[in-house]
C-alpha positions as CSV (number, residue, x, y, z in Angstrom):
1,X,254.2,61.8,-44.5
2,X,256.8,64.4,-45.4
3,X,260.3,64.2,-43.8
4,X,260.6,65.6,-40.2
5,X,261.6,69.3,-40.2
6,X,265.2,70.0,-39.4
7,X,265.9,71.0,-35.8
8,X,266.3,74.8,-35.5
9,X,269.2,75.9,-33.5
10,X,268.4,79.4,-32.1
11,X,269.1,78.1,-28.6
12,X,272.5,76.8,-29.7
13,X,273.3,80.1,-31.4
14,X,272.2,81.9,-28.3
15,X,274.5,79.8,-26.2
16,X,277.4,80.6,-28.6
17,X,276.6,84.3,-28.3
18,X,276.4,84.0,-24.5
19,X,279.7,82.1,-24.4
20,X,281.4,84.8,-26.7
21,X,280.0,87.6,-24.5
22,X,281.2,85.7,-21.4
23,X,284.7,85.4,-22.8
24,X,284.7,89.1,-23.7
25,X,283.6,90.1,-20.3
26,X,286.1,87.8,-18.7
27,X,288.9,89.3,-20.8
28,X,287.8,92.8,-19.9
29,X,287.5,92.0,-16.3
30,X,291.0,90.5,-16.2
31,X,292.4,93.5,-17.9
32,X,290.7,96.1,-15.6
33,X,291.5,94.1,-12.5
34,X,295.1,93.8,-13.6
35,X,295.4,97.6,-14.1
36,X,293.9,98.3,-10.7
37,X,296.2,95.8,-8.9
38,X,299.3,97.3,-10.7
39,X,298.2,100.8,-9.7
40,X,297.7,99.8,-6.1
41,X,301.1,98.0,-6.0
42,X,302.8,101.2,-7.2
43,X,301.0,103.2,-4.5
44,X,302.1,100.6,-1.9
45,X,305.7,100.9,-2.9
46,X,305.5,104.7,-2.7
47,X,304.0,104.4,0.7
48,X,306.7,102.0,1.9
49,X,309.4,104.4,0.6
50,X,307.9,107.4,2.5
51,X,307.7,105.3,5.7
52,X,311.3,104.3,5.3
53,X,312.3,107.9,4.7
54,X,310.5,109.0,7.8
55,X,312.2,106.4,9.9
56,X,315.6,107.6,8.7
57,X,314.7,111.2,9.5
58,X,313.4,110.2,12.9
59,X,316.7,108.4,13.6
60,X,318.6,111.6,12.5
61,X,316.4,113.6,14.9
62,X,317.3,111.2,17.8
63,X,321.0,111.5,16.9
64,X,320.8,115.3,17.0
65,X,319.0,115.2,20.3
66,X,321.8,113.2,21.8
67,X,324.4,115.6,20.5
68,X,322.4,118.4,22.0
69,X,322.5,116.8,25.5
70,X,326.3,116.2,25.2
71,X,327.1,119.7,24.1
72,X,324.7,121.8,26.2
73,X,327.7,123.5,27.8
74,X,328.2,125.4,24.6
75,X,325.2,127.7,24.3
76,X,325.7,128.8,20.7
77,X,326.2,125.3,19.5
78,X,323.1,124.1,21.4
79,X,321.0,126.9,19.8
80,X,322.2,125.9,16.4
81,X,321.2,122.3,17.0
82,X,317.8,123.4,18.3
83,X,317.3,125.4,15.1
84,X,318.2,122.3,13.0
85,X,315.8,120.3,15.1
86,X,313.0,122.8,14.5
87,X,313.6,122.5,10.8
88,X,313.6,118.7,11.0
89,X,310.3,118.9,12.9
90,X,308.7,120.9,10.1
91,X,309.9,118.3,7.6
92,X,308.5,115.5,9.7
93,X,305.1,117.3,9.8
94,X,305.1,117.5,6.0
95,X,306.1,113.8,5.8
96,X,303.3,112.9,8.2
97,X,300.8,114.7,6.0
98,X,302.1,112.9,2.9
99,X,301.9,109.6,4.7
100,X,298.3,110.2,5.8
101,X,297.4,111.1,2.2
102,X,298.9,107.9,0.9
103,X,297.0,105.8,3.4
104,X,293.7,107.6,2.3
105,X,294.5,106.8,-1.3
106,X,295.2,103.2,-0.5
107,X,291.9,102.9,1.3
108,X,290.1,104.4,-1.7
109,X,291.7,102.0,-4.1
110,X,290.7,99.1,-1.9
111,X,287.1,100.3,-2.0
112,X,287.3,100.5,-5.8
113,X,288.5,96.9,-5.9
114,X,285.6,95.8,-3.6
115,X,283.1,97.6,-6.0
116,X,284.7,95.9,-9.0
117,X,284.4,92.5,-7.2
118,X,280.7,93.1,-6.6
119,X,280.2,94.0,-10.3
120,X,282.0,90.8,-11.4
121,X,279.7,88.8,-9.1
122,X,276.6,90.5,-10.6
123,X,277.8,89.8,-14.2
124,X,278.5,86.2,-13.2
125,X,274.9,85.9,-11.8
126,X,273.5,87.4,-15.1
127,X,275.5,84.9,-17.1
128,X,274.1,82.1,-15.0
129,X,270.5,83.3,-15.6
130,X,271.1,83.5,-19.3
131,X,272.6,80.0,-19.3
132,X,269.5,78.7,-17.5
133,X,267.2,80.3,-20.2
134,X,269.2,78.8,-23.0
135,X,269.1,75.4,-21.3
136,X,265.3,75.6,-21.0
137,X,265.0,76.5,-24.7
138,X,267.1,73.5,-25.8
139,X,265.1,71.2,-23.5
140,X,261.9,72.4,-25.1
141,X,263.4,71.5,-28.5
142,X,264.4,68.1,-27.3
143,X,260.9,67.6,-25.8
144,X,259.3,68.6,-29.1
145,X,261.5,66.1,-31.0
146,X,260.6,63.3,-28.6
147,X,256.9,64.0,-29.0
148,X,257.3,64.0,-32.8
149,X,259.2,60.7,-32.6
150,X,256.3,59.2,-30.5
151,X,253.8,60.5,-33.0
152,X,255.8,58.9,-35.8
153,X,255.8,55.6,-34.0
154,X,252.0,55.8,-33.6
155,X,251.6,56.4,-37.3
156,X,253.9,53.5,-38.0
157,X,251.8,51.2,-35.8
158,X,248.6,52.5,-37.5
159,X,250.1,51.8,-40.9
160,X,251.0,48.3,-40.0
161,X,247.4,47.7,-38.7
162,X,246.0,49.0,-42.0
163,X,248.4,46.8,-43.9
164,X,247.1,43.8,-41.9
165,X,243.5,44.8,-42.6
166,X,244.2,45.2,-46.3
167,X,245.8,41.8,-46.4
168,X,242.7,40.3,-44.9
169,X,240.5,42.0,-47.4
170,X,242.8,40.8,-50.2
171,X,242.3,37.2,-48.9
172,X,238.5,37.6,-48.7
173,X,238.2,39.3,-52.1
174,X,240.4,37.0,-54.1
175,X,237.5,36.1,-56.3
176,X,237.2,39.7,-57.5
177,X,240.1,40.7,-59.8
178,X,239.1,44.4,-59.9
179,X,238.8,44.7,-56.2
180,X,242.0,42.6,-55.7
181,X,243.9,45.0,-58.1
182,X,242.6,48.0,-56.1
183,X,243.6,46.5,-52.8
184,X,247.1,45.7,-54.2
185,X,247.5,49.4,-55.2
186,X,246.4,50.6,-51.8
187,X,248.7,48.0,-50.2
188,X,251.6,49.3,-52.3
189,X,250.8,52.9,-51.3
190,X,250.6,51.9,-47.7
191,X,254.0,50.1,-47.9
192,X,255.5,53.3,-49.5
193,X,254.0,55.4,-46.7
194,X,255.4,53.0,-44.2
195,X,258.9,53.2,-45.7
196,X,258.7,57.1,-45.6
197,X,257.5,57.0,-42.0
198,X,260.4,54.7,-41.0
199,X,262.9,57.1,-42.7
200,X,261.3,60.1,-40.9
201,X,261.6,58.3,-37.6
202,X,265.3,57.4,-38.2
203,X,266.0,61.0,-39.2
204,X,264.3,62.3,-36.1
205,X,266.3,60.0,-33.9
206,X,269.6,61.2,-35.5
207,X,268.6,64.8,-35.1
208,X,267.7,64.2,-31.5
209,X,271.0,62.5,-30.8
210,X,272.9,65.3,-32.5
211,X,271.0,68.0,-30.5
212,X,271.8,66.1,-27.2
213,X,275.5,65.9,-28.1
214,X,275.6,69.6,-28.9
215,X,273.9,70.4,-25.6
216,X,276.4,68.4,-23.7
217,X,279.3,70.0,-25.5
218,X,277.9,73.5,-24.9
219,X,277.2,72.8,-21.2
220,X,280.7,71.5,-20.8
221,X,282.2,74.7,-22.3
222,X,280.0,76.9,-20.2
223,X,280.9,75.0,-17.0
224,X,284.6,75.5,-17.9
225,X,283.9,79.3,-18.2
226,X,282.1,79.3,-14.8
227,X,285.1,77.5,-13.2
228,X,287.5,80.1,-14.8
229,X,285.3,82.9,-13.3
230,X,285.4,81.1,-9.9
231,X,289.2,81.0,-10.1
232,X,289.3,84.7,-11.0
233,X,287.1,85.5,-8.0
234,X,289.5,83.5,-5.8
235,X,292.5,85.5,-7.2
236,X,290.7,88.8,-6.5
237,X,289.9,87.7,-3.0
238,X,293.5,86.9,-2.4
239,X,294.6,90.3,-3.9
240,X,292.2,92.1,-1.6
241,X,293.6,90.2,1.4
242,X,297.1,91.1,0.4
243,X,296.2,94.8,0.0
244,X,294.5,94.8,3.4
245,X,297.7,93.2,5.0
246,X,299.9,95.8,3.2
247,X,297.6,98.6,4.4
248,X,297.6,97.4,8.0
249,X,301.4,97.0,7.9
250,X,301.7,100.6,6.6
251,X,299.4,101.9,9.3
252,X,301.4,100.0,12.0
253,X,304.7,101.5,10.7
254,X,303.1,104.9,10.5
255,X,301.9,104.7,14.1
256,X,305.3,103.5,15.3
257,X,307.0,106.4,13.5
258,X,304.5,108.8,15.1
259,X,305.3,107.4,18.5
260,X,309.1,107.9,17.9
261,X,308.3,111.4,16.7
262,X,306.3,112.2,19.8
263,X,309.2,110.9,22.0
264,X,311.7,113.0,20.1
265,X,309.4,116.0,20.5
266,X,309.2,115.4,24.2
267,X,313.0,115.1,24.4
268,X,313.3,118.4,22.5
269,X,311.0,120.1,25.0
270,X,313.2,118.8,27.8
271,X,316.3,120.1,26.0
272,X,314.6,123.5,25.7
273,X,313.9,123.5,29.4
274,X,317.5,122.6,30.1
275,X,318.6,125.4,27.8
276,X,316.5,127.9,29.7
277,X,317.9,126.7,33.0
278,X,321.4,127.1,31.6
279,X,320.6,130.6,30.5
280,X,319.3,131.3,34.0
281,X,322.5,130.0,35.6
282,X,324.6,132.1,33.1
């Protein structure tokens, strides 16, 4: 019997290609997610600066309103302050529009991050399916090697049986030199075949062991990659939560600023009414 064929390794090569693709996708995903998070962080900082600027301007508006109440005896000065307040109101409207725009941009970026997260989960699922197919291919190779090893063992047992039968025939035909010589030749051939069969069986065992070790190593590497993807998913989830908290905080500060603006506007209306009453008295 010829030596057992060497174990082909298309499954192992396929796993290596899958692992390389997994690493490439992981690197690309980390790069794209990092860029998105940096962009959103810059937008958040801009939004915070705008909110702080609005708070400062609202405080200035309140100060001017107090000055208007204290100096309403002087009509010209009061009119000047009202003009300044009107200008500040226009600025506040512009700031409010800019703030609303920034909130909309932040919500759009958050939606993009959610879509990227879904895409990463889909890629992770595809990698898992590819890994399952590679595992099935390797298991089929191992099963074939095991069947070949069992067949080799059967041939070995058959050869031993034939050797025993030939030995019996040699004992019975000891009186015939020609037949004895023929039986000796067949016995020698069977012994050679038995030696080759034993070598094939040993080679098959070694190849089976090497394949199993390779499978274990590749499964370990792939499991490590899956764990890294899980860690990345956790980091993205945390980033999403942070962005949601920043957005909620910005919306809260915006609403508070709008409330202060509404209060200042009401006070301005009251001051205008007081001014009209003062004009009537004059």
